[in-house]
C-alpha positions as CSV (number, residue, x, y, z in Angstrom):
1,M,13.6,54.4,-16.0
2,A,14.8,54.7,-19.6
3,R,12.5,56.5,-22.0
4,F,12.8,57.4,-25.7
5,D,9.8,59.1,-27.3
6,L,10.0,58.3,-31.0
7,I,7.6,61.1,-31.8
8,D,9.8,63.9,-30.6
9,E,13.3,62.4,-30.1
10,G,15.6,62.5,-33.1
11,W,16.1,59.1,-34.7
12,L,15.1,59.3,-38.4
13,P,18.1,60.5,-40.4
14,L,16.9,62.9,-43.1
15,R,18.6,65.0,-45.7
16,C,17.4,68.6,-45.8
17,K,16.3,69.9,-49.2
18,N,18.1,73.1,-48.8
19,G,21.8,72.6,-48.1
20,G,21.8,68.8,-48.1
21,T,22.7,68.6,-44.4
22,V,21.5,65.4,-42.5
23,I,19.6,65.7,-39.3
24,E,18.0,63.2,-37.0
25,A,14.3,64.0,-36.6
26,G,11.4,62.6,-34.6
27,I,8.3,61.3,-36.3
28,A,6.5,64.6,-35.8
29,E,9.2,66.7,-37.4
30,A,9.8,64.2,-40.2
31,L,6.1,64.2,-41.2
32,L,5.0,67.8,-40.6
33,D,8.1,69.2,-42.4
34,S,8.2,66.3,-44.9
35,H,8.3,68.8,-47.8
36,E,11.6,70.1,-46.4
37,F,13.4,66.7,-46.6
38,T,14.5,64.6,-49.6
39,D,15.8,61.2,-48.5
40,L,16.3,59.0,-45.5
41,V,20.1,58.6,-45.0
42,V,20.6,55.2,-43.3
43,E,23.3,52.7,-42.2
44,L,22.1,50.0,-44.6
45,P,19.9,50.7,-47.7
46,T,17.3,48.1,-46.6
47,Q,16.4,50.3,-43.6
48,V,14.7,52.8,-45.9
49,P,11.6,50.5,-46.7
50,A,11.6,49.4,-43.1
51,L,11.2,53.0,-41.8
52,L,8.7,53.9,-44.5
53,R,6.5,50.9,-44.1
54,Q,6.7,50.3,-40.4
55,V,6.3,54.0,-39.3
56,L,5.9,56.9,-41.7
57,L,3.5,55.5,-44.3
58,P,1.0,53.9,-41.9
59,I,0.8,56.9,-39.7
60,V,-0.1,59.2,-42.6
61,M,-2.5,56.7,-44.0
62,D,-4.2,55.9,-40.7
63,A,-4.4,59.6,-39.7
64,L,-5.4,61.1,-43.0
65,G,-6.5,58.1,-45.1
66,A,-5.2,57.2,-48.5
67,P,-6.4,59.4,-51.4
68,A,-10.0,58.4,-52.2
69,D,-9.5,59.0,-55.9
70,R,-7.1,60.5,-58.4
71,A,-8.7,63.9,-58.0
72,E,-7.8,63.9,-54.3
73,W,-4.3,62.6,-55.1
74,K,-3.9,65.5,-57.6
75,R,-4.9,68.0,-54.9
76,R,-2.4,66.7,-52.4
77,F,0.3,66.5,-55.0
78,A,-0.3,70.1,-56.2
79,A,-0.2,71.3,-52.5
80,G,3.4,70.0,-52.1
81,Q,3.0,69.7,-48.4
82,F,0.4,68.9,-45.7
83,S,-2.3,71.5,-45.3
84,Q,-2.9,73.2,-42.0
85,A,-5.9,71.0,-41.5
86,E,-3.9,67.8,-42.2
87,V,-1.1,69.0,-39.9
88,G,-3.7,69.4,-37.1
89,R,-5.0,65.9,-37.7
90,L,-1.5,64.4,-37.7
91,R,-0.6,66.2,-34.5
92,G,-3.8,65.0,-32.9
93,Y,-3.1,61.4,-34.1
94,L,0.4,61.4,-32.7
95,D,-0.8,62.8,-29.3
96,E,-3.5,60.2,-29.1
97,H,-1.1,57.3,-29.6
98,R,2.0,58.8,-28.0
99,A,2.1,56.1,-25.2
100,R,2.6,53.4,-27.9
101,F,5.6,55.2,-29.4
102,D,7.9,54.9,-26.3
103,L,10.8,52.7,-27.3
104,F,11.5,51.6,-23.7
105,S,8.0,51.6,-22.2
106,S,7.7,49.1,-19.4
107,S,4.1,48.1,-20.5
108,V,3.9,48.8,-24.3
109,P,7.3,49.3,-25.8
110,F,7.1,50.2,-29.5
111,A,7.1,47.2,-31.8
112,Q,8.2,44.9,-28.9
113,V,6.8,42.7,-26.2
114,A,7.1,44.0,-22.6
115,G,9.0,41.7,-20.3
116,L,9.8,39.2,-23.1
117,E,12.1,36.4,-21.8
118,A,13.7,33.4,-23.5
119,T,12.8,30.0,-22.0
120,N,16.4,29.5,-21.0
121,G,16.6,33.0,-19.4
122,E,19.4,34.1,-21.7
123,T,19.7,37.4,-23.6
124,K,21.6,38.0,-26.8
125,G,24.0,40.7,-27.9
126,S,22.4,43.6,-29.8
127,G,24.4,42.6,-32.9
128,L,21.8,40.0,-33.5
129,I,19.6,42.6,-35.2
130,V,22.4,44.3,-37.1
131,P,23.1,42.3,-40.3
132,T,26.5,43.8,-40.8
133,E,27.8,42.5,-37.4
134,A,29.3,39.2,-36.7
135,T,26.8,37.1,-34.8
136,G,25.7,33.4,-34.7
137,N,26.2,31.8,-38.2
138,N,26.7,35.2,-39.8
139,V,30.4,35.7,-39.0
140,P,32.6,37.1,-41.8
141,L,36.0,35.2,-42.0
142,F,38.1,38.4,-41.6
143,A,35.7,40.6,-39.6
144,S,37.3,43.1,-37.2
145,R,34.7,42.3,-34.6
146,T,33.6,39.0,-33.0
147,E,30.3,37.9,-31.5
148,G,31.8,38.4,-28.1
149,D,32.4,42.1,-28.6
150,V,29.9,44.5,-27.1
151,L,27.9,46.6,-29.6
152,P,26.3,49.4,-27.7
153,L,23.5,50.9,-29.8
154,T,22.1,54.4,-29.2
155,P,18.3,54.4,-28.8
156,A,18.0,55.9,-32.3
157,Q,20.2,53.1,-33.8
158,A,18.3,50.4,-31.8
159,A,14.9,51.7,-33.1
160,R,16.1,51.6,-36.7
161,W,17.5,48.1,-36.4
162,L,14.4,46.9,-34.5
163,L,12.2,47.8,-37.4
164,H,14.7,46.3,-39.9
165,A,14.6,43.0,-38.0
166,H,10.8,42.9,-38.3
167,C,11.1,43.3,-42.1
168,W,14.3,41.4,-43.0
169,D,15.4,39.1,-40.2
170,T,16.9,35.7,-41.2
171,A,14.9,32.5,-41.0
172,A,15.6,29.2,-39.2
173,I,15.7,28.4,-35.5
174,K,14.8,31.1,-32.9
175,P,15.0,30.8,-29.1
176,G,11.7,29.8,-27.4
177,A,9.9,32.5,-25.4
178,K,8.2,32.2,-22.1
179,G,4.4,32.4,-22.7
180,D,4.7,30.7,-26.0
181,E,4.9,27.1,-24.8
182,A,2.6,25.8,-27.6
183,H,5.2,26.5,-30.2
184,V,8.4,25.8,-28.2
185,K,10.2,22.5,-28.4
186,A,13.5,21.8,-26.5
187,G,13.7,25.6,-25.9
188,K,13.6,26.4,-29.6
189,T,11.1,27.5,-32.2
190,T,11.7,26.0,-35.7
191,G,10.4,26.7,-39.2
192,N,10.6,30.5,-38.9
193,P,10.5,32.2,-42.3
194,T,12.5,35.3,-43.1
195,G,11.0,38.7,-42.4
196,P,8.2,39.4,-45.0
197,L,10.3,41.8,-47.1
198,G,12.9,39.2,-47.5
199,Q,10.5,37.3,-49.7
200,L,10.0,40.2,-52.1
201,G,11.9,42.1,-54.8
202,L,11.0,45.5,-53.3
203,L,10.2,48.5,-55.5
204,L,9.6,52.0,-54.1
205,P,8.8,55.0,-56.2
206,M,10.7,58.0,-54.8
207,G,9.8,61.6,-55.3
208,R,11.7,64.9,-55.0
209,T,10.8,65.3,-51.3
210,L,9.8,63.0,-48.5
211,Y,6.2,64.3,-48.8
212,E,6.0,63.3,-52.5
213,T,7.6,59.9,-51.7
214,L,4.8,59.3,-49.1
215,L,2.1,60.2,-51.6
216,L,3.6,58.1,-54.4
217,N,3.6,55.0,-52.0
218,M,0.0,55.3,-51.0
219,P,-2.4,53.2,-53.1
220,I,-5.4,55.3,-54.2
221,G,-8.8,54.1,-53.0
222,T,-7.7,51.7,-50.3
223,R,-9.1,53.7,-47.4
224,A,-11.9,51.2,-46.6
225,Q,-9.6,48.2,-46.7
226,A,-6.7,49.7,-44.8
227,G,-7.0,47.8,-41.6
228,S,-5.1,49.0,-38.6
229,P,-1.4,49.3,-37.7
230,Q,0.2,47.3,-34.8
231,W,0.2,50.2,-32.4
232,R,-3.6,50.5,-32.5
233,A,-4.2,46.9,-31.4
234,V,-6.4,46.7,-28.3
235,E,-4.1,44.1,-26.8
236,P,-0.4,44.7,-27.1
237,A,1.7,41.9,-28.7
238,Q,2.4,39.0,-26.4
239,A,5.0,36.3,-26.5
240,N,2.8,33.9,-28.4
241,W,2.2,34.3,-32.1
242,E,-0.1,33.0,-34.9
243,I,-0.2,32.2,-38.5
244,R,-2.7,34.5,-40.3
245,I,-3.5,36.8,-43.2
246,P,-3.0,40.6,-42.8
247,N,-6.3,42.3,-42.1
248,G,-5.4,45.2,-44.4
249,L,-2.6,47.3,-45.8
250,L,-1.6,48.9,-42.4
251,D,-1.4,45.5,-40.8
252,L,0.8,44.3,-43.7
253,W,3.1,47.3,-43.4
254,T,3.5,47.0,-39.6
255,W,3.7,43.2,-39.5
256,Q,5.3,41.9,-36.3
257,S,7.3,39.0,-37.7
258,R,9.4,38.7,-34.5
259,R,8.9,39.1,-30.8
260,I,11.6,41.4,-29.6
261,R,12.7,43.2,-26.4
262,L,15.4,45.9,-26.3
263,I,17.2,46.0,-23.0
264,P,18.6,49.6,-22.3
265,E,21.5,50.1,-20.0
266,P,22.5,53.5,-18.5
267,G,26.0,54.7,-19.3
268,P,28.1,57.9,-19.2
269,E,26.9,58.9,-22.6
270,G,23.2,58.0,-22.0
271,D,21.2,54.9,-22.4
272,R,22.6,52.2,-24.7
273,V,21.1,48.9,-26.0
274,V,23.6,46.1,-25.5
275,R,21.4,43.1,-24.9
276,I,18.2,42.0,-26.5
277,V,15.7,39.1,-26.6
278,L,14.5,38.0,-30.0
279,A,12.0,35.2,-30.6
280,A,9.6,33.9,-33.3
281,G,6.7,36.2,-34.3
282,D,3.6,36.2,-36.5
283,R,3.8,34.2,-39.8
284,M,2.0,35.4,-42.9
285,R,-0.1,32.6,-44.4
286,T,0.5,34.0,-47.9
287,I,1.7,37.2,-49.4
288,P,-1.5,39.0,-50.4
289,E,-2.0,39.9,-54.0
290,W,-2.5,43.5,-52.9
291,E,1.1,43.9,-51.7
292,P,1.9,47.2,-53.4
293,H,5.7,47.2,-53.3
294,T,6.7,44.3,-55.6
295,A,6.4,43.2,-59.2
296,W,5.0,39.8,-59.9
297,A,6.1,36.8,-62.0
298,F,4.0,34.0,-63.4
299,K,5.2,30.6,-64.6
300,K,2.5,30.5,-67.2
301,S,1.8,32.8,-70.2
302,A,-0.2,35.9,-69.7
303,E,-3.2,34.3,-71.4
304,K,-3.2,31.2,-69.1
305,A,-1.9,32.6,-65.8
306,S,-4.2,33.4,-62.9
307,A,-3.8,35.1,-59.6
308,A,-3.0,31.8,-58.0
309,D,0.1,31.4,-60.2
310,R,1.7,34.7,-59.2
311,R,4.8,35.0,-57.0
312,P,6.8,38.0,-56.0
313,R,9.5,38.8,-58.5
314,R,12.9,38.8,-56.8
315,H,15.9,40.9,-57.7
316,T,19.0,39.2,-58.9
317,S,22.2,40.0,-57.0
318,G,24.7,42.0,-59.1
319,K,22.1,42.7,-61.8
320,A,21.2,46.3,-62.4
321,I,17.5,47.0,-62.0
322,W,17.3,48.5,-65.6
323,R,18.0,45.1,-67.0
324,G,14.6,44.0,-65.7
325,L,12.8,47.1,-67.3
326,E,10.5,44.8,-69.2
327,A,8.8,43.7,-66.0
328,L,8.9,47.2,-64.4
329,L,6.9,48.7,-67.4
330,A,4.4,45.8,-67.6
331,L,1.3,47.6,-66.4
332,E,-0.8,44.6,-67.5
333,R,0.2,40.9,-67.4
334,T,2.7,40.5,-70.2
335,D,4.6,37.6,-71.6
336,A,8.3,37.8,-70.7
337,S,11.2,37.1,-73.0
338,A,12.6,34.8,-70.4
339,G,9.4,32.7,-70.3
340,G,6.2,32.9,-68.3
341,S,4.7,36.3,-67.8
342,V,5.3,39.4,-65.6
343,E,3.3,42.3,-64.1
344,T,4.7,45.4,-62.4
345,S,3.7,46.7,-58.9
346,T,0.4,48.3,-58.3
347,L,2.1,51.5,-57.4
348,L,3.8,51.8,-60.8
349,V,0.5,51.0,-62.4
350,Q,-0.9,53.9,-60.4
351,V,1.9,56.2,-61.6
352,G,1.2,55.2,-65.2
353,G,-2.5,56.1,-64.7
354,L,-1.6,59.5,-63.1
355,E,0.7,60.3,-66.0
356,A,-1.9,59.3,-68.6
357,E,-4.4,61.7,-67.1
358,G,-1.9,64.5,-67.0
359,I,-1.8,64.6,-63.2
360,L,1.9,63.6,-63.1
361,P,3.9,65.5,-65.8
362,D,6.0,63.6,-68.3
363,E,9.1,65.4,-67.0
364,Y,8.6,64.4,-63.4
365,P,11.9,63.2,-62.0
366,L,10.7,59.9,-60.6
367,R,13.3,57.6,-59.1
368,L,12.7,53.9,-58.7
369,S,14.5,52.3,-55.7
370,A,14.9,48.5,-55.6
371,Y,15.7,46.6,-52.4
372,G,16.3,43.0,-51.5
373,I,18.3,40.6,-49.4
374,V,20.0,37.4,-50.6
375,Y,19.9,34.7,-48.0
376,G,22.1,31.6,-47.9
377,N,22.2,28.3,-46.0
378,Q,18.5,27.7,-45.4
379,S,18.0,31.5,-45.2
380,A,19.7,31.5,-41.8
381,V,22.5,33.9,-43.0
382,I,22.6,37.0,-45.2
383,E,24.9,36.7,-48.2
384,D,24.2,40.0,-49.9
385,V,22.1,43.2,-49.7
386,Y,20.6,44.4,-53.0
387,H,20.0,48.1,-53.6
388,D,19.7,50.0,-56.9
389,D,18.2,53.3,-57.9
390,I,17.4,54.5,-61.4
391,P,15.6,57.5,-62.9
392,L,12.4,56.2,-64.5
393,P,10.6,58.2,-67.2
394,V,6.9,58.2,-66.3
395,A,5.9,58.4,-70.0
396,G,7.5,54.9,-70.3
397,L,4.7,53.5,-68.2
398,R,2.2,54.0,-71.1
399,R,2.4,51.2,-73.7
400,D,1.1,53.5,-76.4
401,A,3.8,56.1,-75.8
402,D,6.9,56.2,-78.0
403,T,9.0,56.4,-74.8
404,Y,7.8,52.9,-73.8
405,G,9.3,51.2,-76.9
406,L,12.3,53.4,-76.8
407,L,13.2,52.3,-73.3
408,L,12.6,48.6,-73.9
409,G,14.6,48.8,-77.2
410,M,17.6,50.3,-75.5
411,V,17.7,47.7,-72.8
412,Q,17.2,44.9,-75.4
413,Q,20.2,46.3,-77.3
414,A,22.4,46.1,-74.3
415,E,21.4,42.5,-73.6
416,D,21.9,41.6,-77.2
417,L,25.4,43.1,-77.2
418,A,26.3,41.0,-74.2
419,R,25.1,37.9,-76.0
420,A,27.0,38.9,-79.2
421,V,30.3,39.2,-77.2
422,N,29.6,35.8,-75.5
423,H,29.0,34.2,-78.9
424,L,32.3,35.7,-80.1
425,S,34.1,34.3,-77.1
426,G,32.5,30.9,-77.8
427,D,33.5,31.0,-81.5
428,L,37.1,32.0,-80.7
429,R,37.4,29.2,-78.1
430,R,36.1,26.6,-80.5
431,A,38.5,27.8,-83.2
432,A,41.3,27.2,-80.6
433,G,40.0,23.8,-79.7
434,L,38.4,24.7,-76.5
435,A,34.8,24.5,-75.2
436,P,32.8,27.8,-74.7
437,I,32.6,29.1,-71.1
438,P,29.5,27.5,-69.5
439,W,26.7,30.0,-68.9
440,D,26.6,29.2,-65.2
441,K,30.4,29.0,-64.6
442,A,32.8,32.0,-64.1
443,Q,32.1,35.4,-65.6
444,R,31.5,35.5,-69.3
445,P,32.8,38.6,-71.2
446,G,29.3,39.8,-72.0
447,E,29.0,41.0,-68.4
448,Q,31.8,43.4,-69.0
449,V,29.8,45.1,-71.8
450,L,26.8,45.5,-69.5
451,H,29.1,46.9,-66.7
452,A,30.6,49.4,-69.2
453,L,27.1,50.4,-70.4
454,D,25.5,50.8,-66.9
455,P,26.4,54.5,-66.3
456,V,25.5,55.2,-70.0
457,V,22.0,53.7,-69.6
458,R,21.4,55.7,-66.4
459,R,22.4,58.9,-68.1
460,V,20.1,58.2,-71.1
461,L,17.2,57.4,-68.7
462,A,17.7,60.7,-66.9
463,R,17.9,62.6,-70.1
464,I,14.8,61.1,-71.6
465,Q,13.0,61.8,-68.3
466,T,13.5,65.6,-68.7
467,E,13.8,66.1,-72.4
468,Q,10.6,66.8,-74.3
469,D,12.1,67.6,-77.8
470,W,11.9,64.3,-79.7
471,G,14.6,65.5,-82.1
472,V,17.0,65.9,-79.2
473,I,16.0,62.4,-77.9
474,Q,16.7,60.9,-81.3
475,Q,20.2,62.5,-81.3
476,G,20.7,61.1,-77.9
477,L,19.8,57.6,-79.0
478,L,22.3,57.8,-81.9
479,A,25.0,58.8,-79.4
480,W,23.9,55.8,-77.2
481,E,24.3,53.4,-80.1
482,I,27.7,54.8,-81.0
483,T,28.8,54.5,-77.4
484,A,27.4,51.0,-77.1
485,Y,29.2,49.9,-80.3
486,R,32.5,51.3,-78.9
487,A,32.0,49.5,-75.6
488,A,31.3,46.2,-77.4
489,R,34.4,46.5,-79.6
490,E,36.6,47.5,-76.6
491,T,35.4,44.4,-74.7
492,A,36.1,42.2,-77.8
493,E,39.7,43.4,-78.4
494,P,41.3,41.4,-75.5
495,L,39.4,38.3,-76.8
496,F,41.0,38.7,-80.2
497,A,44.4,39.5,-78.7
498,A,44.4,36.4,-76.5
499,V,43.9,33.8,-79.2
500,P,46.7,31.5,-80.5
501,E,48.0,31.5,-84.1
502,S,46.1,28.3,-84.8
503,V,42.7,30.2,-84.9
504,F,43.8,31.7,-88.3
505,T,43.3,28.4,-90.1
506,G,40.4,27.4,-87.8
507,R,38.8,24.1,-86.9
508,Q,36.0,22.1,-88.3
509,L,33.4,20.7,-85.8
510,R,31.0,17.9,-86.8
511,R,27.6,17.9,-85.2
512,G,25.1,15.0,-85.3
513,S,25.5,11.8,-87.1
514,G,24.3,10.0,-90.2
515,D,22.4,12.0,-92.9
516,G,21.6,14.7,-90.4
517,A,25.2,15.5,-89.6
518,S,26.6,19.0,-90.4
519,T,30.1,20.5,-90.3
520,S,30.9,24.0,-89.1
521,T,34.1,25.9,-89.5
522,Y,35.4,28.1,-86.7
523,S,38.2,30.5,-87.4
524,L,39.3,34.0,-86.5
525,G,37.9,35.3,-89.8
526,T,34.4,33.8,-89.4
527,A,34.3,34.9,-85.8
528,E,35.1,38.5,-86.7
529,Y,32.7,38.5,-89.6
530,N,29.8,37.1,-87.5
531,F,30.5,39.5,-84.6
532,R,30.6,42.6,-86.9
533,A,27.3,41.5,-88.6
534,Q,25.7,41.1,-85.2
535,L,26.8,44.6,-84.1
536,N,25.4,46.1,-87.3
537,K,22.1,44.3,-86.7
538,I,21.8,45.2,-83.0
539,L,22.8,48.9,-83.5
540,P,21.5,49.9,-87.0
541,A,21.6,53.7,-86.4
542,A,25.3,53.4,-85.5
543,A,26.0,51.2,-88.5
544,D,24.3,53.8,-90.8
545,A,26.3,56.6,-89.2
546,R,29.6,54.7,-89.9
547,R,28.6,54.0,-93.5
548,E,27.7,57.7,-94.1
549,Q,31.0,58.8,-92.5
550,A,32.9,56.3,-94.7
551,M,31.1,57.6,-97.8
552,S,31.8,61.2,-96.8
553,T,35.5,60.4,-96.2
554,S,35.7,58.6,-99.6
555,T,34.1,61.6,-101.4
556,D,36.5,64.0,-99.7
557,R,39.5,62.0,-100.8
558,A,38.2,61.8,-104.3
559,D,37.8,65.6,-104.4
560,T,41.3,66.0,-103.1
561,V,42.7,63.8,-105.8
562,D,40.7,65.7,-108.5
563,T,42.0,69.0,-107.2
564,A,45.6,67.8,-107.2
565,T,45.2,66.4,-110.7
């Protein structure tokens, strides 16, 4: 009989702190030596939150409890690793629940339903839980594999994709399961939502080591409301499911959104999972307001919004996470420039509080990782996977700190530059007798500016994170403005070069009618003048530097003439 003990068998791919090599560790090694590892190294970025939330975080929190207060958090953080007493409690916990961590147990397989069968008796290929594989409606046009190809998964791979499915699986119709007759119609179960993480714009604070990452992702003071993880349920999961509210944070993290059975087959290289059964699982009545890994958006202003108006703030595909910095730094409900109001995740609020009390130093190299999945066609297929990672200065999480305004100002400058380039494009097109590019059609040239500035913004964030000398930071901001000015001008050059000769004379456009009518002239000259004025307004430090350089050059020339005379 196949067996795979997730506690001791290697299946969690971790990068070692010293040397950077990647090993596959069992749960015990990953946790007890968590100070020796930096990151999870996975096949698909969205596996990271699945492994943290479904396994590592709930084990630590259930065995040791979340920090009761900031003083306890400070003690754990200063230790840098689990104490001998904590190691002993973790070992005892894993031994106590070892039977529930066997991936192929005949009675209680981990995160599965023993003996699960579809009503039609069929099984599916293992590619069904691997988003990158061709299966069902999710078949890339030019994929090298087809749904009919066998995809043998090692036990380690199968375990990772199993947990990924519980978090991110697509919605729509699922096969009916024997034992779930109340929900099955014509052999199918309809109305299934996506996995719970698919409804969020996930935000995970990441530390220097796995140990610090675990600590940063545990809400302080939630010990009494933690609930219990799925493996501590008295009755193992059955084929039938229910619609309910999570009984606590550990239930939320280990939510069983699908009923799954992995079917191992022996082979020359060991057991492989080639076939599975996947059916509908528990449905969350609502995403609880204490979900710690997402920012929130409100359709109403901060003054009028209530908890009932909140919804998870989703990430936008193709948009760098720093472009939403306004929401990430909103420790309190704040009116957003795009309308409505926003509020950051409870974990970032917690980081802000730790920094304010001096528990987390200003120079701490915090990374913020963002994850999301973009679904298409009734959420039955995956169109895109979102992942971004930025250095986040913890001092920016205090509204009264200079760093807060500095960060928001820099991001606003980048967005304003993109708008300035788009306005330039529109003015030049009007001068040529064309309509501006619609905001929702094609790619407007402003996106090229943001693309060019992306690596610059990340370097500035990393520098601000570690630099404590405000004079040096100011010099860096001047360098940022000069670089941003150059990027905007370089993006604009092809726009000027592409215009026809007719734009020199320009065109007049009449707006409105009657006494309220107005006439505007669009030409190459007015477009250039307006664009230059916008750049000077958006980047005042760079404008001042250019004026000073011009005056210095003029003075040098005058001195040269006097000397010659």
